[in-house]
C-alpha positions as a Markdown table, in Angstrom:
| # | Residue | x | y | z |
|---|---|---|---|---|
| 1 | Lys | -58.4 | 39.3 | -40.7 |
| 2 | Met | -57.6 | 35.9 | -39.2 |
| 3 | Arg | -57.2 | 36.2 | -35.4 |
| 4 | Ser | -53.8 | 35.3 | -34.0 |
| 5 | Leu | -53.4 | 32.1 | -32.2 |
| 6 | Ala | -53.8 | 31.8 | -28.4 |
| 7 | Pro | -50.5 | 32.0 | -26.4 |
| 8 | Gly | -50.7 | 28.6 | -25.5 |
| 9 | Ile | -51.1 | 27.5 | -28.8 |
| 10 | Lys | -48.5 | 29.3 | -30.0 |
| 11 | Leu | -46.1 | 28.1 | -27.3 |
| 12 | Ile | -47.1 | 24.4 | -28.0 |
| 13 | Thr | -46.5 | 24.6 | -31.5 |
| 14 | Ser | -43.2 | 26.4 | -31.2 |
| 15 | Phe | -41.4 | 22.9 | -30.3 |
| 16 | Ser | -40.8 | 20.6 | -32.8 |
| 17 | Arg | -42.2 | 16.8 | -32.4 |
| 18 | Asp | -38.8 | 15.9 | -31.8 |
| 19 | Ser | -38.9 | 18.3 | -28.7 |
| 20 | Trp | -41.9 | 16.9 | -27.5 |
| 21 | Tyr | -41.2 | 13.3 | -27.6 |
| 22 | Arg | -37.7 | 14.2 | -25.7 |
| 23 | Phe | -39.8 | 15.9 | -22.9 |
| 24 | Phe | -42.3 | 13.0 | -22.9 |
| 25 | Ile | -39.3 | 10.3 | -22.6 |
| 26 | Leu | -37.7 | 12.5 | -20.0 |
| 27 | Ile | -41.2 | 12.6 | -18.0 |
| 28 | Leu | -42.0 | 9.1 | -18.2 |
| 29 | Thr | -38.6 | 7.5 | -17.2 |
| 30 | Phe | -38.8 | 10.0 | -14.3 |
| 31 | Val | -41.9 | 9.1 | -13.0 |
| 32 | Phe | -40.5 | 5.2 | -14.0 |
| 33 | Tyr | -37.4 | 5.1 | -11.5 |
| 34 | Thr | -39.4 | 7.3 | -9.1 |
| 35 | Thr | -41.6 | 4.1 | -8.5 |
| 36 | Tyr | -38.7 | 1.9 | -8.3 |
| 37 | His | -37.3 | 3.9 | -5.1 |
| 38 | Leu | -40.7 | 4.7 | -3.8 |
| 39 | Ser | -41.0 | 0.5 | -4.0 |
| 40 | Arg | -37.6 | 0.3 | -2.1 |
| 41 | Lys | -38.4 | 2.5 | 0.8 |
| 42 | Pro | -41.0 | 0.8 | 2.9 |
| 43 | Ile | -38.7 | -1.8 | 4.4 |
| 44 | Ser | -36.4 | 0.9 | 6.2 |
| 45 | Ile | -39.5 | 2.7 | 7.8 |
| 46 | Val | -41.2 | -0.8 | 8.9 |
| 47 | Lys | -37.8 | -2.0 | 10.3 |
| 48 | Ser | -38.4 | -0.4 | 13.4 |
| 49 | Gln | -42.1 | -1.4 | 13.9 |
| 50 | Leu | -41.2 | -5.2 | 13.3 |
| 51 | His | -38.2 | -5.1 | 15.4 |
| 52 | Arg | -39.3 | -3.1 | 18.5 |
| 53 | Asn | -37.8 | -2.3 | 21.9 |
| 54 | Cys | -40.8 | -4.1 | 24.0 |
| 55 | Ser | -39.5 | -3.7 | 27.0 |
| 56 | Asn | -40.9 | -0.1 | 27.0 |
| 57 | Val | -44.4 | -1.3 | 25.7 |
| 58 | Ile | -46.9 | -2.2 | 28.0 |
| 59 | His | -48.5 | -5.7 | 27.4 |
| 60 | Pro | -51.8 | -7.3 | 28.1 |
| 61 | Ala | -52.1 | -8.5 | 31.5 |
| 62 | Asp | -53.4 | -12.0 | 29.9 |
| 63 | Leu | -50.6 | -12.6 | 27.9 |
| 64 | Asn | -48.0 | -14.8 | 28.9 |
| 65 | Ile | -44.8 | -13.6 | 27.9 |
| 66 | Thr | -41.2 | -15.2 | 27.7 |
| 67 | Asp | -39.1 | -12.7 | 26.6 |
| 68 | Asn | -39.6 | -9.0 | 27.7 |
| 69 | Asp | -37.5 | -7.5 | 24.7 |
| 70 | Thr | -39.4 | -9.5 | 21.9 |
| 71 | Trp | -42.8 | -10.0 | 22.8 |
| 72 | Cys | -44.2 | -7.6 | 20.5 |
| 73 | Asp | -42.0 | -8.2 | 17.5 |
| 74 | Trp | -43.6 | -9.7 | 14.2 |
| 75 | Ala | -41.9 | -13.0 | 14.1 |
| 76 | Pro | -39.6 | -13.9 | 12.9 |
| 77 | Phe | -38.1 | -10.3 | 13.3 |
| 78 | Gly | -37.7 | -10.5 | 17.0 |
| 79 | Glu | -34.1 | -11.5 | 16.6 |
| 80 | Phe | -32.2 | -8.5 | 15.2 |
| 81 | Asp | -30.0 | -11.1 | 13.0 |
| 82 | Ser | -33.1 | -11.9 | 10.9 |
| 83 | Phe | -32.6 | -8.4 | 9.2 |
| 84 | Leu | -29.0 | -9.4 | 8.6 |
| 85 | Lys | -29.9 | -12.6 | 7.0 |
| 86 | Ile | -32.3 | -11.0 | 4.4 |
| 87 | Phe | -30.0 | -8.5 | 3.7 |
| 88 | Cys | -27.2 | -10.9 | 3.2 |
| 89 | Phe | -29.3 | -13.0 | 1.0 |
| 90 | Val | -30.4 | -10.1 | -1.0 |
| 91 | Ala | -26.8 | -8.9 | -1.6 |
| 92 | Tyr | -25.6 | -12.5 | -2.6 |
| 93 | Val | -28.5 | -12.4 | -5.4 |
| 94 | Ile | -28.0 | -9.1 | -6.5 |
| 95 | Ser | -24.3 | -9.4 | -6.9 |
| 96 | Val | -24.5 | -12.1 | -9.1 |
| 97 | Ser | -27.6 | -11.2 | -11.0 |
| 98 | Val | -27.1 | -7.5 | -11.8 |
| 99 | Leu | -24.2 | -7.3 | -14.4 |
| 100 | Lys | -26.3 | -10.2 | -16.5 |
| 101 | Leu | -29.7 | -8.4 | -16.2 |
| 102 | Gly | -27.9 | -5.4 | -17.6 |
| 103 | Met | -26.9 | -7.3 | -20.6 |
| 104 | Phe | -30.4 | -8.5 | -21.3 |
| 105 | Gly | -31.1 | -4.6 | -21.2 |
| 106 | Glu | -29.0 | -4.4 | -24.3 |
| 107 | Arg | -30.3 | -7.3 | -26.1 |
| 108 | Leu | -34.0 | -7.0 | -25.5 |
| 109 | Pro | -36.6 | -4.5 | -26.5 |
| 110 | Leu | -36.1 | -1.7 | -23.5 |
| 111 | Arg | -40.1 | -1.3 | -23.4 |
| 112 | Tyr | -40.7 | -4.9 | -22.6 |
| 113 | Tyr | -37.6 | -5.1 | -20.4 |
| 114 | Leu | -38.5 | -2.1 | -17.8 |
| 115 | Ser | -41.9 | -3.0 | -18.1 |
| 116 | Ser | -41.7 | -6.6 | -17.2 |
| 117 | Gly | -39.2 | -5.4 | -14.1 |
| 118 | Met | -41.4 | -2.9 | -12.8 |
| 119 | Ile | -44.6 | -5.2 | -12.8 |
| 120 | Leu | -42.5 | -7.9 | -11.3 |
| 121 | Ser | -41.0 | -5.6 | -8.6 |
| 122 | Gly | -45.0 | -4.5 | -7.7 |
| 123 | Leu | -45.7 | -8.3 | -7.5 |
| 124 | Phe | -42.8 | -9.1 | -5.1 |
| 125 | Thr | -43.4 | -5.9 | -3.1 |
| 126 | Val | -47.2 | -6.8 | -2.8 |
| 127 | Leu | -46.2 | -10.2 | -1.6 |
| 128 | Phe | -44.0 | -9.1 | 1.2 |
| 129 | Gly | -46.8 | -7.0 | 2.5 |
| 130 | Leu | -49.2 | -9.6 | 2.3 |
| 131 | Gly | -47.3 | -11.5 | 4.7 |
| 132 | Phe | -49.1 | -9.4 | 7.3 |
| 133 | Tyr | -52.3 | -10.4 | 6.2 |
| 134 | Trp | -51.4 | -14.1 | 5.5 |
| 135 | Gln | -49.9 | -14.3 | 9.3 |
| 136 | Ile | -46.8 | -15.4 | 7.6 |
| 137 | His | -43.9 | -16.0 | 10.1 |
| 138 | Ser | -41.4 | -17.8 | 8.1 |
| 139 | Leu | -37.9 | -16.1 | 7.5 |
| 140 | Trp | -37.2 | -17.7 | 4.5 |
| 141 | Tyr | -40.7 | -16.2 | 2.6 |
| 142 | Tyr | -39.6 | -12.8 | 3.6 |
| 143 | Cys | -35.7 | -13.4 | 2.0 |
| 144 | Leu | -36.9 | -15.0 | -0.9 |
| 145 | Val | -39.6 | -12.6 | -1.8 |
| 146 | Gln | -37.0 | -9.6 | -0.9 |
| 147 | Ala | -34.3 | -11.4 | -2.9 |
| 148 | Leu | -36.7 | -11.8 | -6.2 |
| 149 | Asn | -37.4 | -8.1 | -5.7 |
| 150 | Gly | -34.0 | -7.0 | -5.4 |
| 151 | Leu | -33.4 | -9.0 | -8.6 |
| 152 | Val | -35.8 | -7.5 | -10.8 |
| 153 | Gln | -35.4 | -4.1 | -9.2 |
| 154 | Thr | -31.7 | -4.1 | -11.2 |
| 155 | Thr | -33.7 | -4.1 | -14.5 |
| 156 | Gly | -34.7 | -0.2 | -13.7 |
| 157 | Trp | -31.3 | 1.9 | -14.1 |
| 158 | Pro | -29.9 | 0.4 | -17.1 |
| 159 | Ala | -33.2 | 0.8 | -19.0 |
| 160 | Val | -34.1 | 4.3 | -18.2 |
| 161 | Val | -30.4 | 5.8 | -18.8 |
| 162 | Ala | -30.4 | 4.1 | -22.1 |
| 163 | Cys | -33.8 | 5.5 | -22.8 |
| 164 | Val | -32.7 | 9.0 | -22.1 |
| 165 | Gly | -29.5 | 9.0 | -23.8 |
| 166 | Asn | -31.1 | 7.7 | -27.1 |
| 167 | Trp | -33.1 | 10.9 | -27.0 |
| 168 | Phe | -30.5 | 13.4 | -25.6 |
| 169 | Gly | -27.1 | 14.6 | -26.8 |
| 170 | Lys | -24.1 | 15.4 | -24.6 |
| 171 | Gly | -24.7 | 19.4 | -24.8 |
| 172 | Lys | -26.2 | 19.8 | -21.5 |
| 173 | Arg | -26.2 | 16.5 | -20.6 |
| 174 | Gly | -25.3 | 17.0 | -17.2 |
| 175 | Phe | -27.6 | 19.8 | -16.2 |
| 176 | Ile | -30.4 | 17.9 | -17.6 |
| 177 | Met | -29.6 | 14.6 | -16.2 |
| 178 | Gly | -29.0 | 16.2 | -12.9 |
| 179 | Ile | -32.4 | 17.4 | -12.8 |
| 180 | Trp | -33.8 | 14.1 | -14.1 |
| 181 | Asn | -31.7 | 12.2 | -11.2 |
| 182 | Ser | -33.9 | 13.6 | -8.6 |
| 183 | His | -36.4 | 10.9 | -9.3 |
| 184 | Thr | -34.1 | 8.9 | -6.5 |
| 185 | Ser | -34.7 | 11.3 | -4.0 |
| 186 | Val | -38.5 | 12.1 | -4.8 |
| 187 | Gly | -38.9 | 8.4 | -4.9 |
| 188 | Asn | -37.4 | 7.7 | -1.4 |
| 189 | Ile | -39.3 | 11.2 | -0.1 |
| 190 | Leu | -42.8 | 9.7 | -1.4 |
| 191 | Gly | -41.5 | 5.9 | -0.3 |
| 192 | Ser | -41.4 | 6.8 | 3.3 |
| 193 | Leu | -44.4 | 9.1 | 3.5 |
| 194 | Ile | -46.5 | 6.6 | 1.9 |
| 195 | Ala | -45.1 | 3.9 | 4.1 |
| 196 | Gly | -45.2 | 6.0 | 7.4 |
| 197 | Val | -49.0 | 6.5 | 7.0 |
| 198 | Tyr | -49.6 | 2.8 | 7.6 |
| 199 | Val | -46.4 | 1.7 | 9.7 |
| 200 | Ser | -47.8 | 2.0 | 13.0 |
| 201 | Ser | -51.5 | 0.4 | 12.0 |
| 202 | Ser | -51.4 | -1.7 | 9.3 |
| 203 | Trp | -47.5 | -2.3 | 7.9 |
| 204 | Gly | -48.4 | -4.9 | 5.4 |
| 205 | Leu | -50.0 | -1.6 | 3.4 |
| 206 | Ser | -46.6 | 0.1 | 3.7 |
| 207 | Phe | -45.7 | -2.2 | 1.0 |
| 208 | Ile | -48.8 | -3.2 | -0.7 |
| 209 | Val | -49.5 | 0.6 | -1.7 |
| 210 | Pro | -45.8 | 1.0 | -3.2 |
| 211 | Gly | -46.1 | -2.4 | -4.9 |
| 212 | Ile | -49.6 | -1.4 | -6.8 |
| 213 | Ile | -47.8 | 2.1 | -8.0 |
| 214 | Ile | -44.6 | 0.5 | -9.5 |
| 215 | Ala | -46.8 | -2.3 | -11.2 |
| 216 | Ser | -49.4 | 0.4 | -12.6 |
| 217 | Ala | -46.3 | 2.5 | -13.8 |
| 218 | Gly | -45.1 | -0.8 | -15.7 |
| 219 | Val | -48.6 | -0.9 | -17.4 |
| 220 | Ile | -47.9 | 2.7 | -18.1 |
| 221 | Cys | -44.6 | 1.9 | -19.8 |
| 222 | Phe | -45.5 | -1.0 | -21.9 |
| 223 | Leu | -48.3 | 1.4 | -23.4 |
| 224 | Phe | -46.7 | 4.3 | -24.0 |
| 225 | Leu | -42.7 | 4.1 | -23.8 |
| 226 | Val | -40.9 | 5.1 | -27.0 |
| 227 | Glu | -37.1 | 3.9 | -27.8 |
| 228 | Ser | -34.9 | 5.1 | -30.3 |
| 229 | Lys | -34.1 | 2.3 | -32.9 |
| 230 | Ser | -30.4 | 1.3 | -33.3 |
| 231 | His | -28.5 | -1.6 | -34.2 |
| 232 | Met | -27.3 | -4.2 | -32.3 |
| 233 | Leu | -23.2 | -4.5 | -31.5 |
| 234 | Asp | -21.8 | -6.9 | -29.1 |
| 235 | Ile | -19.5 | -4.4 | -27.0 |
| 236 | Trp | -19.5 | -5.8 | -23.6 |
| 237 | Gly | -15.8 | -6.3 | -23.4 |
| 238 | Ile | -15.2 | -3.2 | -25.4 |
| 239 | Cys | -16.9 | -1.1 | -22.7 |
| 240 | Leu | -14.7 | -2.7 | -19.8 |
| 241 | Phe | -11.8 | -0.9 | -21.7 |
| 242 | Val | -13.4 | 2.4 | -22.4 |
| 243 | His | -11.1 | 5.1 | -20.2 |
| 244 | Gly | -13.1 | 5.6 | -16.9 |
| 245 | Val | -15.6 | 3.1 | -16.7 |
| 246 | Val | -13.5 | 0.7 | -14.3 |
| 247 | Glu | -12.7 | 3.8 | -12.1 |
| 248 | Phe | -16.0 | 5.6 | -12.0 |
| 249 | Ser | -17.7 | 1.8 | -11.5 |
| 250 | Leu | -15.2 | 1.3 | -8.2 |
| 251 | Cys | -16.2 | 4.9 | -7.1 |
| 252 | Leu | -19.8 | 4.2 | -7.2 |
| 253 | Leu | -19.5 | 1.0 | -5.2 |
| 254 | Phe | -18.0 | 3.1 | -2.3 |
| 255 | Ala | -20.3 | 6.0 | -3.2 |
| 256 | Lys | -23.7 | 3.9 | -3.3 |
| 257 | Leu | -22.3 | 1.8 | 0.1 |
| 258 | Val | -22.8 | 5.1 | 1.8 |
| 259 | Ser | -26.3 | 6.2 | 0.3 |
| 260 | Tyr | -28.1 | 2.8 | 0.4 |
| 261 | Thr | -26.6 | 2.5 | 4.3 |
| 262 | Phe | -28.5 | 5.9 | 4.6 |
| 263 | Leu | -31.5 | 4.9 | 3.0 |
| 264 | Tyr | -31.7 | 1.7 | 4.8 |
| 265 | Trp | -30.8 | 2.7 | 8.3 |
| 266 | Leu | -31.2 | 6.5 | 8.8 |
| 267 | Pro | -34.9 | 6.0 | 10.0 |
| 268 | Leu | -33.9 | 3.7 | 12.7 |
| 269 | Tyr | -31.0 | 5.8 | 13.5 |
| 270 | Ile | -33.1 | 9.0 | 13.8 |
| 271 | Ala | -35.3 | 6.9 | 16.2 |
| 272 | Asn | -32.8 | 5.5 | 18.3 |
| 273 | Val | -30.7 | 8.5 | 18.9 |
| 274 | Ala | -32.9 | 11.0 | 18.7 |
| 275 | His | -35.9 | 9.5 | 20.3 |
| 276 | Phe | -38.7 | 9.8 | 17.8 |
| 277 | Asp | -41.7 | 7.3 | 17.0 |
| 278 | Pro | -41.3 | 5.4 | 13.7 |
| 279 | Lys | -43.4 | 8.0 | 11.5 |
| 280 | Glu | -41.4 | 11.1 | 12.8 |
| 281 | Ala | -38.3 | 9.7 | 12.3 |
| 282 | Gly | -39.4 | 8.4 | 8.6 |
| 283 | Asp | -40.5 | 11.9 | 7.8 |
| 284 | Leu | -37.5 | 13.5 | 9.0 |
| 285 | Ser | -35.2 | 11.2 | 7.0 |
| 286 | Thr | -36.8 | 12.5 | 3.9 |
| 287 | Leu | -34.7 | 15.8 | 4.5 |
| 288 | Phe | -31.6 | 13.5 | 3.6 |
| 289 | Asp | -33.0 | 12.9 | 0.0 |
| 290 | Val | -34.5 | 16.7 | -0.3 |
| 291 | Gly | -30.6 | 17.5 | 0.2 |
| 292 | Gly | -29.9 | 14.8 | -2.3 |
| 293 | Ile | -32.0 | 16.6 | -4.7 |
| 294 | Val | -30.3 | 19.8 | -4.6 |
| 295 | Gly | -27.1 | 18.0 | -4.6 |
| 296 | Gly | -27.6 | 16.2 | -7.8 |
| 297 | Ile | -28.7 | 19.2 | -9.8 |
| 298 | Leu | -25.4 | 21.2 | -8.2 |
| 299 | Ala | -23.1 | 18.5 | -9.4 |
| 300 | Gly | -24.5 | 18.2 | -13.0 |
| 301 | Leu | -24.5 | 22.1 | -13.4 |
| 302 | Ile | -21.0 | 22.4 | -12.0 |
| 303 | Ser | -19.6 | 19.7 | -13.9 |
| 304 | Asp | -21.3 | 21.3 | -17.2 |
| 305 | Tyr | -19.4 | 24.5 | -16.7 |
| 306 | Ser | -16.6 | 23.3 | -15.3 |
| 307 | Gly | -16.0 | 20.4 | -17.5 |
| 308 | Gly | -14.6 | 18.1 | -14.8 |
| 309 | Arg | -16.9 | 15.5 | -13.9 |
| 310 | Ala | -14.5 | 13.5 | -11.9 |
| 311 | Thr | -13.2 | 17.0 | -10.3 |
| 312 | Thr | -16.7 | 17.7 | -9.2 |
| 313 | Cys | -17.2 | 14.3 | -7.8 |
| 314 | Cys | -13.9 | 14.3 | -5.8 |
| 315 | Ala | -14.7 | 18.0 | -4.4 |
| 316 | Met | -17.9 | 16.8 | -3.1 |
| 317 | Leu | -16.8 | 13.3 | -1.8 |
| 318 | Ile | -13.8 | 15.5 | -0.1 |
| 319 | Ile | -16.6 | 17.8 | 2.1 |
| 320 | Ala | -19.0 | 14.8 | 2.5 |
| 321 | Ala | -16.1 | 12.9 | 5.0 |
| 322 | Pro | -15.8 | 15.6 | 7.4 |
| 323 | Met | -19.5 | 16.6 | 7.2 |
| 324 | Leu | -20.5 | 13.1 | 8.3 |
| 325 | Phe | -18.7 | 13.1 | 11.1 |
| 326 | Leu | -19.9 | 16.5 | 12.3 |
| 327 | Tyr | -23.8 | 15.0 | 11.7 |
| 328 | Asn | -22.7 | 11.8 | 14.1 |
| 329 | Lys | -21.5 | 14.4 | 16.6 |
| 330 | Ile | -23.6 | 17.3 | 16.6 |
| 331 | Gly | -26.5 | 16.2 | 14.1 |
| 332 | Gln | -28.8 | 15.8 | 17.1 |
| 333 | Asn | -28.4 | 18.8 | 19.0 |
| 334 | Gly | -32.0 | 20.6 | 18.5 |
| 335 | Leu | -34.1 | 20.0 | 15.6 |
| 336 | Pro | -33.0 | 22.8 | 13.4 |
| 337 | Thr | -29.4 | 21.5 | 13.7 |
| 338 | Thr | -30.6 | 18.2 | 12.5 |
| 339 | Ile | -32.4 | 19.8 | 9.6 |
| 340 | Gly | -29.5 | 21.5 | 8.6 |
| 341 | Met | -26.8 | 18.6 | 8.7 |
| 342 | Leu | -29.5 | 16.3 | 6.8 |
| 343 | Leu | -29.8 | 18.6 | 4.1 |
| 344 | Trp | -26.0 | 18.7 | 3.5 |
| 345 | Cys | -25.4 | 15.5 | 4.0 |
| 346 | Gly | -27.6 | 14.4 | 1.4 |
| 347 | Ala | -26.4 | 16.9 | -1.1 |
| 348 | Leu | -22.9 | 16.1 | -0.7 |
| 349 | Val | -23.5 | 12.1 | -0.6 |
| 350 | Asn | -26.0 | 11.9 | -3.3 |
| 351 | Gly | -24.3 | 14.4 | -5.8 |
| 352 | Pro | -21.7 | 12.4 | -6.9 |
| 353 | Tyr | -23.7 | 9.3 | -6.8 |
| 354 | Ala | -26.5 | 11.1 | -8.9 |
| 355 | Leu | -23.3 | 12.4 | -11.4 |
| 356 | Ile | -22.1 | 9.3 | -12.1 |
| 357 | Thr | -25.1 | 7.3 | -12.6 |
| 358 | Thr | -26.7 | 9.7 | -15.2 |
| 359 | Ala | -24.2 | 12.4 | -17.4 |
| 360 | Val | -20.9 | 10.2 | -16.4 |
| 361 | Ser | -22.8 | 6.9 | -17.6 |
| 362 | Ala | -24.0 | 8.8 | -20.5 |
| 363 | Asp | -20.7 | 10.3 | -21.7 |
| 364 | Leu | -18.9 | 7.1 | -21.5 |
| 365 | Gly | -21.9 | 4.9 | -23.3 |
| 366 | Thr | -21.6 | 7.0 | -26.1 |
| 367 | His | -17.8 | 7.1 | -26.2 |
| 368 | Glu | -16.3 | 7.5 | -30.0 |
| 369 | Cys | -14.7 | 3.9 | -29.8 |
| 370 | Leu | -18.2 | 2.4 | -29.0 |
| 371 | Arg | -19.0 | 3.5 | -32.7 |
| 372 | Gly | -21.7 | 5.8 | -31.7 |
| 373 | Asn | -24.2 | 2.8 | -31.0 |
| 374 | Ser | -26.5 | 4.2 | -28.3 |
| 375 | Arg | -27.2 | 0.7 | -27.3 |
| 376 | Ala | -23.9 | 0.5 | -25.4 |
| 377 | Leu | -25.3 | 3.0 | -22.9 |
| 378 | Ser | -27.2 | 0.1 | -21.4 |
| 379 | Thr | -24.3 | -2.0 | -21.2 |
| 380 | Val | -21.9 | 0.8 | -19.8 |
| 381 | Thr | -24.6 | 1.8 | -17.5 |
| 382 | Ala | -25.1 | -2.0 | -16.2 |
| 383 | Ile | -21.3 | -2.1 | -15.7 |
| 384 | Ile | -21.0 | 1.2 | -13.7 |
| 385 | Asp | -24.6 | 0.8 | -11.7 |
| 386 | Gly | -24.0 | -2.7 | -11.3 |
| 387 | Thr | -20.9 | -2.6 | -9.6 |
| 388 | Gly | -22.3 | 0.3 | -7.4 |
| 389 | Ser | -25.3 | -2.0 | -6.5 |
| 390 | Ile | -22.8 | -4.5 | -5.0 |
| 391 | Gly | -21.9 | -1.4 | -2.3 |
| 392 | Ala | -25.7 | -0.7 | -2.3 |
| 393 | Ala | -25.9 | -4.5 | -1.1 |
| 394 | Ile | -22.9 | -4.5 | 0.9 |
| 395 | Gly | -23.5 | -1.1 | 3.0 |
| 396 | Pro | -26.8 | -2.0 | 4.9 |
| 397 | Leu | -25.6 | -5.3 | 5.8 |
| 398 | Leu | -22.1 | -4.0 | 7.1 |
| 399 | Ala | -24.1 | -1.4 | 9.0 |
| 400 | Gly | -26.1 | -4.2 | 10.6 |
| 401 | Leu | -23.1 | -6.0 | 11.6 |
| 402 | Ile | -21.4 | -3.0 | 13.0 |
| 403 | Ser | -24.7 | -1.1 | 14.8 |
| 404 | Pro | -24.5 | -3.4 | 17.8 |
| 405 | Thr | -21.0 | -1.8 | 18.6 |
| 406 | Gly | -22.2 | 1.6 | 18.5 |
| 407 | Trp | -23.5 | 4.2 | 16.0 |
| 408 | Asn | -20.1 | 5.8 | 16.0 |
| 409 | Asn | -18.6 | 2.6 | 14.2 |
| 410 | Val | -21.4 | 2.9 | 11.9 |
| 411 | Phe | -20.5 | 6.2 | 10.9 |
| 412 | Tyr | -16.5 | 5.5 | 10.5 |
| 413 | Met | -17.3 | 2.8 | 8.2 |
| 414 | Leu | -19.2 | 5.1 | 5.9 |
| 415 | Ile | -16.5 | 7.7 | 6.2 |
| 416 | Ala | -14.0 | 5.4 | 5.3 |
| 417 | Ala | -16.1 | 4.4 | 2.1 |
| 418 | Asp | -16.5 | 8.1 | 1.3 |
| 419 | Val | -12.8 | 8.3 | 1.4 |
| 420 | Leu | -12.3 | 5.5 | -0.6 |
| 421 | Ala | -14.6 | 6.4 | -3.5 |
| 422 | Cys | -12.5 | 9.8 | -3.5 |
| 423 | Leu | -9.2 | 7.7 | -3.9 |
| 424 | Val | -10.1 | 5.4 | -6.5 |
| 425 | Arg | -11.1 | 8.1 | -9.0 |
| 426 | Leu | -7.9 | 10.0 | -8.3 |
């Protein structure tokens, strides 16, 4: 009598080849976009090291100091407006190019499109870090490298959403994509932790290590990504007239403005207000992304069972506004309060953002008026996420302009954006 198969083998063989492909694509795209966010995070961690309050730092006795506040900064970042110039330049490049690159994602093989974007992103991230070892002190070098990095970073989101949308139907898309979208927060957490290891000793490695990671993931993408085959269709104009695309695009613009302001400025805010060192502030800021993971999953799950994507987004945005106000007022009253408020704010801010960029984009991209062409996912996602990326670029820039007048005003700006995100979808 033939012996029965081992339980593990039974489990493996119980799934069809299509199921294994779906699982494989889900894991691959999760890892790929995790590395995108992992490589974006170092600038926010290193910022407090490049631009420090040198008046509190003991300087060598033999050093001739001309400015007591900036002598220990890394030129050209001694002046605060250096960061504003970088953000402004990057904002311009991204806002001009993001929609056009989304169209390339519709017309090029996704494997080539995504892998080339990741490899180039890794190259530019490494080049930013090499400025430390090459002793480069030109502001335009860092502006150019960061702008080019921002340009190729826009390849990621339309491509991964299109891949996942090609393999998964509408059934439980909200829940599946809610879990899958935690790659954003996982990438932010890993990026903060990796950059934090090197920030106080050799900040160049805070960029070089994430750059190598995303470039390596790009090679894996080229070797292993499998995209479903579908016919090309010129549906760019049609996508704009799909009900909900424009509304959710504007909603995402304001939601992403809030989320990316936290992404780039939260470590500095914690360091300045709660007086933590750069590494501790970076580690503590990861709690915002931990809350974002939970918020993204809950938003997807609730929208699946309620059937209302827009209602779920609006409800979370309405609750987020007073929560942001409370975090600014009482968020630094002890470590337990800080932890709790960061988790709540992360869940409520990133929940709608996650839902719009995943399940909503996938639903609209497979709308019946698009004639069932799954390639339209790339175009719809490019429109929605491209509009959102404008907010992602403007948010940190506005925070930099407003923060000298006080952190309270920064939070008022974030609350206003949160309210607008809700209003444009009502």
